[in-house]
N, C-alpha and C positions, 0 to 999 in steps of 0.2 A: 207191668208197672203197677205199683201200689196206688190205689185211689186215695185222694185227699178228702178228709171229712171236715165239715164245719161244725165245731163243737160250741154250742151256745150255753153258757152257764147263767141261769137266772136265779137271783136271790132276793128275798124281801129284807135282807139285812146287809151285813158287810161283805158277804160272799166268802168269808174265810173258811167256813166249814165245807162248803161245796167245792172250793178250790182244792182243799186237802184231799177230799174224797176222790175227786177226779184224778189227782196226782197219783194216788194209790191205784186207781183203776187202770190208767194208761200204762203204768209201769209193768202191768201183766201181759202186755202185748208188744212183741218185738218189732213188728212191722206195722206201726200205727202212725200214718202221716196225717196231721191235722193242723187246722188253724183254730185258735181258741179266742172267743170273745166273751167278756163278762159283763153282765148287767146287774148292778146292785141297787138296793133299796127300791125294788120293783113292787109297788103296792096298789096299783090300779089296773083296771082292765084296759084302759087307754094305753098305758105303757106297754102292756103285753101285746096288744094289737100292732103297735108300732114296731116292736121287735120282730114279730112274725112276718109282717109285711116286708121287712128288710131281707129275710132269709127264705121266704116261701118259694122263690124261684131258683134258689141255689141248690146245686146237687149235693147229696150226702149230708144234709143238715141233721144234727142230732141235738136235742135239748135235754139238759139235766137241770133240775131245779130244787131249791129249798124254799117252799112257800107254805107257811103254816095256816094262813087264812083259807078255810075250806071252800068258800064260794069262789075265791080268786083261783084256787087250784083247779077247781072244776072248769072254770072258764078257760084257763090255759090249756087243759087237756082237750076240751071241746074244739078250740080254735086249731090246735095242732092236728087233731083228727081230721078236721075239715080240709086241712092243707097237706095231709099225708106226711107230716113231720114226726118221726119217732120222739117220744117225750117220756122222760123217766123222773119220777119224784124220788128224792133220796131219803126224806124223813117221814113221809106220809104213813106208810105201813108200820114203821117202827113206833111212831106216836100212837097209832091206833092199837097196836099190840100192847104197849105199855098202859094205855088207858084201860084196856080190858083187865090186865093183870092187877093194876092198882085200884081198879073199880072206882075210877073218878075221871071226869072230863078234863081234857087238856085245855089250857087257856088259849091256845092258838094265837099267841101274842108275838109279833115279830121282834127280833132283837132281845128276847127275854133273857138270853144268856149273858147279855152285856149290862145287866142291872148293876147299879152302883152300890153294891153291898160290901160287907166286911172283906170278903175274899178278893174283890176287885181292888180295894185300897191296899190290901196286903200285897197284891201283885205289883202295883205301882211303887210301893215302898221298896219292894225287892229289886225292881229295875233301877231305881235311883241309887240304892245302896251298891248294887253291883257295878254300875257305871262309874261310881265314885271310887271304887276299889279295884279298878282294872289294872292289870300289869304291875301288881305289887304296891299300889298306892294306898296310903292311909292304913297301914297294918296295925296302928296303935289301938284300933278298936276291933281287932280281929275276933274277939270273943262274941261279937254280935252276929257273926256269919253263921249260916246254916251249913254251908259247904265250902271247903277250901281245896282248890285245885293247884297242883304243882306240876311243872314240866318244863323242859327246855323250850327254846324258841320254836314257834310254828307247830306246836302240838295241839292246835285248835282250842287253846284255853279260853280266849276271849269269846269266840262265837258260842262255845259250849256254855260259858257263864251267862251270856245274854239269853240263850235259850232257856236255861234253868231259871233265870230271873223272871222270864215270861210265864213260867209255871209256878212262880211264887216263892222261889228259894233265894235267899240272900247269899250271894256267892262271891268269894274273893279268889282271884287267880294270881299266883306268884311265879314269875319266871325263875328258872334255875340257871344261874350264871356262875361260871367257875370262880370268879373273883368275888362273889357276893355270898353272904350267909343268909339262910332263911331266918325269920323271926325266932328268937330264942324260946318263946312260949310254946312254939310247936314241938320243940324237942323236949322241953320240960314237962309239958302236959299234953303229950300227943294223943293219949286215949280220950281226952276231954272233947276233942274236935272230930268232925267228919272230914278227914283229910284223904284225898285220892290223888294218886300219881298217874300222870298221862305220859306215854312214850310212843315212839313210832320208829319205823325202820330208818336207819341212817341215810340210806340212799334215797329213799322217798323224801326225807326231810331236806336233803341237799337240793333236790329238784324244786321243792316248794320254795325254799329260801332264795334260789336263783330267780324265780319268777316274781316273788313278792317283796324282795328287798327294796328298801327305799334308798335310791342312789344319792339322796341329799344328806344322808346320815354320815356319821364318822366311822361307821362299821367297816372293818377290814373285810371286803367282799370275799377274797380268796380264803381267808381263815374261816369266815362265817359259813361258807358253802362247802368247805373241805370235808369230804366223807369220813376220813380217818379222825378228824377233829370232832365231828359230830358224833361219831361212834363212841369216842371217849366221853363226850357230854352225856350221851344216853346211858352208857354203862355206869357212870357216876351217879346219875339220877336213880337208876335201878338199885344201886347199892344203898342209897339214902332211903328209898322206899322200903327195902328189905330190912334195914337196920331198925326201923320203927314199926315194922309190920303193917305198913299202910297198904290198903288195896290198890291195885294198879290196873290200868286199862290200856290195851294196845289200840291206838286210834288210826293205825296205818290205813286200813281199808274200811273204816267205819265212818258213817255219816255223823253229823253233829247230833241228830235226833237219836241215833242208836247209842252213841256214847252217853247222852243225857239220860236215856232210859236205864242204862246200867248204873249210872251214878245215883239216880233216884232210888233204885232198888237197894243199893248199898246203904244209902241214907236211911231208908225205912227200916232195914234190918238193924242198923246201929241204934236207931231210936227206940227199938223194942227191948234192947238189952238193959 
């Protein structure tokens, strides 16, 4: 029987960086049974002692941390060593290596990545823009978009758009419905925009639609989830993409993050032309 581990994530900031790193780490182990507890904005020795006291008697505790204050980091490592708890810093060695390469001291300032600079406000603006232009809304100012996503229903347009917005890209997503036309400007000036088509396997789309359909809508459920009908939708969308030579991405087995990474790559290539 696989043992269960207590994973304690300790961060002096929001914990977002640490959580993502652990997600990447745990995905590499097929038989990893664990319970995760996160402690954010941990900036005093008293907070650290309280956390250790909670877990020092529990079996298989492992601590991962992102703490940039050197004294606090040393204190955490010392207390963990005294209590025989494995403890791993995620950023420490990397910051030290960069410090040597750049020949300058690091600031060791918690939450430094969340400074309210121009890039931060750009991201907020992108999020607001993207939310206001979800699902084909407000296409009259489409020229202000960085990226335009097209695809039939349930091809992950909205979550991908939101993810891109969080990376600072103003994104509009437009659903392809048989009875509706896309904005004329996309056909007239298609090369002017970064337009990307999303599609998925019809059978997979049918499964997703059956799970996620809103029963309170006026949608014809049988028609909406019919595989043959969906196949027709997908084929028509591919014809549209091919007609204007728009790049396409098959999202059938892709995560939102993987799809977004491909989109950003396409965007960067187009920007260089």
